[in-house]
C-alpha positions in Angstrom: -13.0 7.7 46.6 -10.0 6.6 48.7 -10.4 5.5 52.3 -8.0 7.1 54.8 -5.7 4.3 56.1 -4.6 4.4 59.8 -1.0 3.7 60.8 0.2 0.3 59.9 -0.7 -2.3 62.5 2.0 -4.8 63.5 -0.7 -7.5 63.6 -0.7 -7.6 59.8 2.3 -9.2 58.3 3.9 -7.7 55.2 3.2 -9.7 52.0 6.6 -11.2 51.2 5.9 -14.2 49.0 3.1 -16.2 47.4 4.0 -19.2 49.6 3.8 -17.0 52.7 0.4 -15.6 51.7 -1.2 -18.8 50.5 0.4 -21.4 52.9 1.7 -19.4 55.8 0.1 -18.8 59.2 0.6 -15.0 59.2 -2.4 -12.6 58.5 -1.2 -10.5 55.5 -4.4 -9.1 54.1 -4.4 -7.4 50.6 -6.4 -4.2 50.5 -7.4 -2.8 47.1 -6.2 0.5 45.7 -8.9 2.3 47.8 -7.7 0.6 51.0 -10.6 -1.9 51.1 -11.1 -5.6 51.4 -14.5 -7.4 50.7 -16.2 -9.2 53.5 -18.8 -11.9 53.2 -20.9 -12.3 56.3 -22.9 -15.5 57.1 -25.1 -16.8 59.9 -22.9 -19.1 62.1 -25.7 -21.6 62.6 -27.4 -21.8 59.2 -24.7 -20.7 56.8 -27.1 -18.2 55.2 -25.4 -15.3 53.5 -26.5 -12.2 55.5 -24.5 -9.4 53.7 -21.5 -8.5 51.7 -19.6 -5.4 52.8 -16.1 -3.9 52.8 -13.6 -3.3 55.5 -10.7 -0.9 55.6 -7.6 -1.7 57.8 -9.2 -0.1 60.9 -12.5 -2.0 60.5 -10.6 -5.3 60.2 -8.4 -4.4 63.2 -11.4 -3.5 65.3 -13.3 -6.6 64.3 -10.3 -8.8 65.4 -9.9 -6.8 68.6 -13.5 -6.6 69.7 -15.1 -9.8 68.3 -17.9 -7.7 66.8 -18.2 -6.8 63.1 -17.0 -3.5 61.9 -17.1 -2.4 58.3 -16.3 0.7 56.1 -19.5 2.4 55.0 -18.9 3.6 51.4 -22.2 5.6 51.5 -21.3 7.5 54.7 -17.5 7.4 54.2 -16.9 6.3 57.8 -16.2 3.3 60.0 -19.4 1.4 60.8 -19.8 -0.8 63.9 -22.7 -3.1 62.7 -25.5 -2.7 65.2 -24.3 0.4 67.0 -27.5 2.2 65.9 -30.0 -0.6 65.4 -28.8 -2.9 68.2 -28.4 -5.7 65.7 -24.8 -6.4 66.6 -22.9 -9.1 64.8 -20.9 -11.2 67.2 -18.1 -12.9 65.3 -17.9 -16.6 66.1 -15.3 -17.3 63.4 -13.3 -15.2 60.9 -11.6 -16.7 57.9 -9.5 -15.2 55.1 -9.4 -16.6 51.6 -6.4 -18.3 49.8 -4.7 -15.1 48.6 -5.9 -13.1 51.6 -7.9 -10.5 49.6 -11.4 -11.4 51.0 -12.7 -11.9 54.5 -15.5 -14.3 55.7 -17.2 -13.6 59.0 -19.5 -16.3 60.6 -21.6 -14.4 63.0 -24.4 -14.6 65.5 -26.8 -11.6 65.2 -28.7 -9.9 68.0 -32.3 -9.4 67.0 -32.1 -11.9 64.2 -31.6 -9.5 61.3 -28.7 -7.8 59.3 -30.4 -5.8 56.6 -31.2 -2.1 57.1 -34.4 -2.6 55.1 -35.6 -4.9 57.9 -35.1 -8.3 56.5 -32.9 -11.0 58.1 -30.5 -11.1 55.1 -29.6 -8.4 52.6 -30.2 -11.1 50.0 -34.0 -11.2 50.4 -34.9 -11.3 46.7 -34.2 -13.9 44.1 -33.4 -13.2 40.5 -35.0 -15.7 38.1 -32.5 -17.2 35.6 -32.7 -19.6 32.7 -36.0 -21.0 31.5 -38.0 -19.5 34.4 -36.8 -16.0 33.5 -39.6 -13.9 32.0 -39.2 -10.8 29.8 -38.5 -7.9 32.1 -37.1 -9.8 35.1 -39.3 -9.5 38.2 -37.6 -10.2 41.5 -39.1 -12.8 43.8 -39.2 -12.1 47.6 -37.6 -15.0 49.5 -38.4 -13.4 52.9 -42.1 -12.6 53.3 -41.9 -10.7 56.6 -39.4 -8.2 57.9 -37.6 -9.0 61.2 -37.9 -5.4 62.4 -39.4 -2.0 61.4 -36.6 0.2 60.0 -38.5 3.4 60.8 -38.8 2.4 64.4 -35.1 1.5 64.6 -33.5 4.3 62.5 -36.1 7.1 62.8 -35.2 9.9 60.4 -31.6 8.8 59.8 -30.8 9.0 56.1 -31.2 5.8 54.1 -27.7 4.5 53.1 -28.9 3.2 49.7 -27.5 5.2 46.9 -29.3 5.7 43.6 
């Protein structure tokens, strides 16, 4: 499903050459055919991966303007200010863009110490066994034993964003 793109923002440079994109000092992000760019979000202090999400142009613009993480919710099809409902706001300490400007990396401080809607600190709270330790019928190993918060207490009866 295509994401509606807001009017072009002059803060994003047009992509004119490989040299400009890879070696230049202008922000010229490349959004995919659906108008999205992936974003890896890590804890500023520990470097732990907290989540991977996507941004549309407006989410990237708002993140830059406010210093707080905004994403595009594919399940809700709307702009998502991380923490607006839960209070678990992600304060952006540093933002980087990769070599060809088609992926964003946010280094954040998180209010409440968690980023996952399931209640764990990281959305990557389970390990997939690989190689010799993998058994038939792979069983996931929980790397976080305790939840940082109770999702029912935070979200109440709001619909779960996980899609089957």
